[in-house]
N, C-alpha and C positions, 0 to 999 in steps of 0.2 A: 250158216254152216257151209263149208266147202264141199264140192262134189268129191267123190272118192278119188277120181283121177287127179284133181288139183291137190288134194291132201297128200296123195302119193308123191306128186312132184315137189310139193313143199317139204315133205319129209326127206326126200332125196337131196334137195338143195341144202337143207340144214345139215344133213349128214356130210355132204360134200364140203360145206364150210367148216365143220368140225375137223374133218380130215385135213383140210388145208391149214387150219390153225395148228394142228398137231405137227404137221410137216414143218411149218415155219418155226415152231418152238424147238423141234429137234435140230433144225439147221442152225438156229441161234445158239443152242447148247454146244454144237460142234464148233462153231466159230469161236465161242467163248473158251472152249477147251484148247483150241489151237493157239489162241492169243495167249492164254496162260502158259502153255508149253513153250511158246516163243520167249515170253518174258522170263520164265525159269531158265531157259538156255542162255539168254543174254546175261542174267544174273550170275549164273554159274561161270560163264566166260569172264565176266568182270572180276569175280572172286579169284579165279585162277591168275588173272593178270596182277591183282593186288598181292596175292601170295608170292608170285614170282618177284615182284618189285620189292616186297618186304624181305625176301630171301637174299636178293642182291644187296640190299641196304645192310643187312646183318653181316654178310660176307665182307663188305667194304669196311664196316666198323671194326670187325675182327682183324682185318688186315692192318688198319690204321693203328689199332691197339697193340698189335704184335710188333709193328715197326718202331713204336715208341718205347717199348720195353726192351 
């Protein structure tokens, strides 16, 4: 059996480790959130570029169609 002082130190060390794990987990969650936000922003920008390209293609096809008629 540990002396009361050693038990107290052991309990404090365990609590410190638990706190550190919680902090690391929260940090990882924040990193994951920021990565997801970045990927979503990139995806949104890609979609905007695709929409713009599609719109330009549609305008060009309409122009060709009108000049042929």
